[in-house]
C-alpha positions as CSV (number, residue, x, y, z in Angstrom):
1,M,77.2,176.8,105.4
2,R,79.3,177.4,108.5
3,I,77.3,177.6,111.8
4,A,79.0,178.5,115.1
5,I,77.4,177.7,118.5
6,L,78.5,180.2,121.2
7,S,77.7,181.0,124.8
8,G,78.6,184.0,127.0
9,K,80.1,181.7,129.5
10,G,80.9,178.0,130.1
11,G,78.3,175.5,131.4
12,T,75.2,176.8,129.6
13,G,74.9,173.7,127.4
14,K,76.7,174.9,124.3
15,T,78.5,171.6,123.6
16,T,75.4,169.5,124.4
17,L,73.4,171.5,121.9
18,T,76.2,171.2,119.3
19,A,76.3,167.5,119.7
20,S,72.5,167.3,119.4
21,L,72.5,169.3,116.1
22,I,75.3,167.4,114.4
23,P,73.2,164.2,113.5
24,Y,70.8,166.4,111.5
25,F,73.4,167.6,109.1
26,E,74.8,165.8,106.1
27,E,78.0,166.5,104.2
28,L,79.5,167.8,107.4
29,V,82.8,168.7,109.0
30,I,82.9,169.2,112.8
31,A,85.2,171.8,114.5
32,D,85.6,171.9,118.2
33,C,87.1,175.4,118.8
34,D,86.8,175.3,122.6
35,V,90.5,174.4,122.9
36,D,90.9,175.5,126.6
37,A,88.3,172.9,127.7
38,P,87.5,170.6,124.8
39,D,84.8,168.0,125.5
40,L,82.9,167.5,122.3
41,N,85.2,164.6,121.5
42,I,83.9,162.6,124.6
43,L,80.4,162.6,123.1
44,F,81.4,160.7,120.0
45,E,83.3,157.6,119.2
46,L,86.5,158.8,117.5
47,E,88.8,157.1,115.1
48,P,92.1,159.0,115.0
49,I,93.3,160.2,111.6
50,A,96.1,162.7,112.4
51,Q,97.8,164.5,115.2
52,E,100.3,167.3,115.4
53,E,102.0,169.5,118.0
54,F,101.0,173.2,118.0
55,I,103.8,175.6,118.4
56,G,103.0,178.9,120.1
57,L,105.0,182.0,120.7
58,K,108.8,181.7,121.1
59,K,109.9,181.5,124.8
60,A,113.2,182.3,126.4
61,F,115.5,179.4,127.4
62,L,118.6,179.7,129.5
63,D,121.9,177.8,129.0
64,E,123.1,177.7,132.6
65,E,126.6,176.6,131.6
66,L,127.1,179.9,129.7
67,C,125.3,182.1,132.2
68,I,127.6,184.4,134.3
69,K,124.8,185.6,136.6
70,C,125.3,189.2,135.6
71,G,121.6,190.0,136.3
72,K,121.1,192.2,133.2
73,C,118.2,190.0,131.9
74,Y,116.6,190.2,135.4
75,D,116.9,194.0,135.3
76,V,115.2,194.4,131.9
77,C,112.4,191.8,132.1
78,K,109.1,193.7,132.4
79,F,107.1,190.5,133.0
80,T,109.0,189.2,136.1
81,A,109.7,186.0,134.1
82,I,113.3,186.0,135.3
83,E,113.8,185.3,138.9
84,P,116.5,186.9,141.2
85,D,118.7,183.7,141.0
86,I,118.5,184.0,137.2
87,K,116.0,181.2,136.5
88,I,113.4,181.7,133.7
89,N,109.7,181.2,134.5
90,I,108.4,179.9,131.2
91,I,104.7,180.5,132.2
92,K,105.4,184.3,132.7
93,C,107.6,184.7,129.7
94,E,105.8,186.7,127.0
95,G,108.4,186.0,124.3
96,C,109.5,189.6,123.8
97,G,113.2,188.6,123.3
98,V,114.7,191.5,125.3
99,C,116.6,189.1,127.6
100,E,118.2,187.4,124.5
101,Y,119.2,190.7,123.1
102,I,120.7,192.1,126.3
103,C,122.7,188.9,127.4
104,P,126.4,189.6,127.0
105,V,127.4,185.9,126.7
106,L,124.5,184.7,124.5
107,A,123.2,182.4,127.3
108,I,119.6,183.0,126.4
109,Q,117.9,182.0,123.2
110,M,114.3,182.3,122.0
111,K,113.0,178.9,121.0
112,D,109.8,177.4,119.7
113,R,107.7,175.7,122.4
114,S,104.8,173.2,122.0
115,I,101.7,174.6,123.8
116,G,99.1,172.0,122.7
117,D,98.0,169.3,120.3
118,L,95.8,169.4,117.2
119,F,93.8,166.3,116.1
120,V,91.8,165.2,113.1
121,S,89.4,162.3,113.9
122,K,86.7,160.4,112.2
123,T,83.1,160.1,113.6
124,K,80.0,158.5,112.2
125,Y,78.8,161.9,111.2
126,G,81.9,163.2,109.6
127,D,85.5,164.3,110.3
128,M,86.1,166.3,113.5
129,V,89.0,168.7,113.9
130,H,89.7,169.4,117.6
131,A,92.6,170.6,119.8
132,R,93.8,170.8,123.3
133,L,95.8,173.7,124.7
134,I,98.1,173.0,127.6
135,P,96.5,174.5,130.8
136,G,97.9,177.9,131.6
137,E,99.1,178.6,128.0
138,E,98.0,181.5,126.0
139,A,97.6,181.9,122.2
140,S,94.3,180.0,122.2
141,G,93.1,182.3,119.4
142,K,95.9,181.1,117.2
143,L,95.1,177.5,117.9
144,V,91.4,178.1,117.3
145,S,92.3,179.7,113.9
146,K,94.3,176.6,113.0
147,V,91.4,174.3,113.9
148,R,89.0,176.4,111.8
149,K,91.4,176.5,108.9
150,I,91.9,172.8,108.8
151,A,88.1,172.2,109.0
152,K,87.6,174.5,106.0
153,E,90.3,172.8,104.0
154,L,88.7,169.4,104.7
155,A,85.3,170.7,103.7
156,V,86.7,172.1,100.4
157,S,88.8,169.0,99.6
158,K,85.9,166.7,100.1
159,N,83.3,169.0,98.7
160,L,81.2,169.1,101.9
161,K,78.6,171.8,102.4
162,N,78.5,172.3,106.1
163,I,80.8,173.1,109.0
164,I,79.5,173.0,112.6
165,V,81.7,174.9,115.0
166,D,81.5,174.4,118.8
167,G,82.9,177.8,119.7
168,S,84.8,179.0,122.7
169,P,82.7,180.5,125.5
170,G,82.9,184.2,126.4
171,I,83.9,187.1,124.2
172,A,87.7,186.9,124.0
173,C,90.0,186.6,120.9
174,S,89.3,182.8,120.8
175,V,85.6,183.5,120.3
176,I,86.3,186.0,117.5
177,S,88.5,183.4,115.9
178,S,85.6,180.9,116.3
179,I,83.1,183.0,114.4
180,T,85.4,184.2,111.6
181,G,83.8,183.0,108.3
182,A,80.6,181.9,110.0
183,K,77.2,182.5,108.2
184,K,75.0,181.8,111.2
185,I,75.4,182.0,115.0
186,V,73.5,180.1,117.6
187,I,73.9,181.6,121.1
188,V,73.0,179.2,124.0
189,T,71.9,181.0,127.2
190,E,70.1,180.2,130.4
191,P,67.4,182.0,132.2
192,T,69.4,183.6,135.0
193,F,70.5,187.2,135.7
194,S,74.1,186.4,134.7
195,G,72.8,184.4,131.6
196,I,71.1,187.5,130.3
197,H,74.2,189.6,130.9
198,D,76.4,187.2,129.1
199,L,74.0,186.8,126.2
200,K,74.0,190.6,125.6
201,R,77.8,190.6,125.6
202,V,78.3,187.9,123.1
203,Y,75.4,189.2,120.9
204,E,77.0,192.6,120.8
205,L,80.3,190.9,119.7
206,T,78.6,189.1,116.8
207,Q,77.0,192.3,115.6
208,K,80.4,193.8,114.9
209,F,80.6,191.2,112.2
210,N,76.9,191.6,111.1
211,L,76.1,187.9,111.6
212,K,72.6,186.4,111.7
213,V,71.9,185.2,115.2
214,Y,69.6,182.6,116.8
215,V,69.2,182.1,120.5
216,V,68.4,178.9,122.4
217,I,67.3,179.2,126.1
218,N,68.5,176.1,127.8
219,K,66.6,175.0,130.9
220,W,64.1,177.7,130.1
221,D,61.6,176.6,132.8
222,I,63.9,177.1,135.8
223,S,62.9,180.8,135.7
224,L,60.0,181.9,133.6
225,E,60.6,185.5,134.6
226,H,64.1,185.5,133.2
227,T,63.0,183.5,130.1
228,K,60.5,186.3,129.3
229,L,63.2,188.9,129.7
230,I,65.4,187.0,127.3
231,E,62.6,186.6,124.8
232,S,61.8,190.4,125.1
233,Y,65.5,191.2,124.4
234,C,65.5,188.9,121.4
235,N,62.3,190.3,120.0
236,E,63.8,193.8,120.4
237,K,66.9,192.8,118.5
238,K,64.8,190.9,115.9
């Protein structure tokens, strides 16, 4: 059984709840899919097993010795990734490859670039697959998909029944990647106006996949009024 723990935003207690649930499961693989801000690993003593670089989209690289400063790449770049003095801003580069195509002297090449690291570690409760995306990099959904795939492969190879996924917060593509293949979803929320709003957003996302959802109201007693509103919403959605 694959269970994914989600939240509409960061800081609701999603990772704390995940860590609290893990000791109650046997035959377990743990997957930390919050690759933008991973912190489940700091809650457990880890023994490293494997590590690999994660290669994202290809980026443009300039050979300054070949470049004749004609400015054609600057003229065609729609992402302002090429500066007026013909320098490439890797952060802005979207990897479209137009600059490579247009360069008359082949001074630009699209090359693989490492955007993060992926780890497999051993904990007292089972193997953990986790990753770290370099700050500012995109393609977090692809890295989450890789984490999820390796976690599934470990579970199958070791004949383990359960996978617990600490999902990404929000509703972006990394969250969709986190819940792919899940059987049950736990949404962690908090009794605030924004908490209710974010709960509704992430719940609506899960229903596009027809997933069974449970809700945990963390710090429920800081606002009984908002807690009742959340409970009413949950009862309405069954």
